[in-house]
N, C-alpha and C positions, 0 to 999 in steps of 0.2 A: 086907426093904426095905434098899437100899444107901444109905449116906450118903457124901457127898463133901466133901472139904475143899478149898476154893478158896484157892490160894496166889497172891498177887499180888507180883511182884518190883518193888520200887521202886528207883530209882537216883538218884544225885546228879550234878548238873552244876555245873561252876565257870564262872561268867559274869561279865561286866562290862557296864556300860551300852553300848548300841549307838550307832553314829554319833557317837563321841567324847563321849558323855554321861558325866560323872563326878559321882557323888553325894557330897554333903557329910555326910549322916546317914542313919540307918535309916528315918526317916519319909519321906524323899524316895524311897528305894528301894521301900518298900511302896506308896506312891502310884503310882509308875511301873508297878509290877507289877499293881496293881488296875485301872489304866487299859488293861491289855492291850498295853502298849508293849514293844518288842523289847529283848532282852538279847543280847549277842554271846557265844557259847560260846568259852571259851579252853582247853578240855580237849582230849579226843581228836578231836572234830569241830570243831576250831578254825575260826572264821570263820562257822559256821552260826548262825542267829538262832533265838531261842526267846522266846515270850511266855507269859502265864498260860494261855491256851487250849491252846497246844502242850504245855506242861508237863503239864497234866492229861490231855490226849489220849494222850500217850506214857508215862504212868504214871511221871513223875518224882516222886520223893519229896521231894527238897530241892534248892534252888538255893543254892550258895555264891556270894554276890555280892561281888566286889571293889569297894571304894570308897575315897574319899580318896586319889586317885592310886595305887590298888592297894596301899595300905599296910594296910588293914583288910578284914575279911571279916564279912559279915552272912549269916545263914542263914534263907532263906524255907522254911517248911514248906508245901509245895504242897497237901497234903491238908487242912490247917487254915487256909490263907491267913493265916498269922501269921509274924512275924519274930523272931529272937533276935539 
């Protein structure tokens, strides 16, 4: 009997609030994320939008979210739906 190891590659996206949304704190970010609202990608695919459903579907591991006028970064763990 053969055994297989399933390897899932997760990646990280750097985003900010879409449509000129600027977050003041991490709780606002997590609420926005849990309501499946959009974030704007500012990395390689700059301008593309991503929400909670998209992040899970495309196997994103973490969202680095810029907030407080892009001065701070919060990290959403997509697999655990938690924030650091």
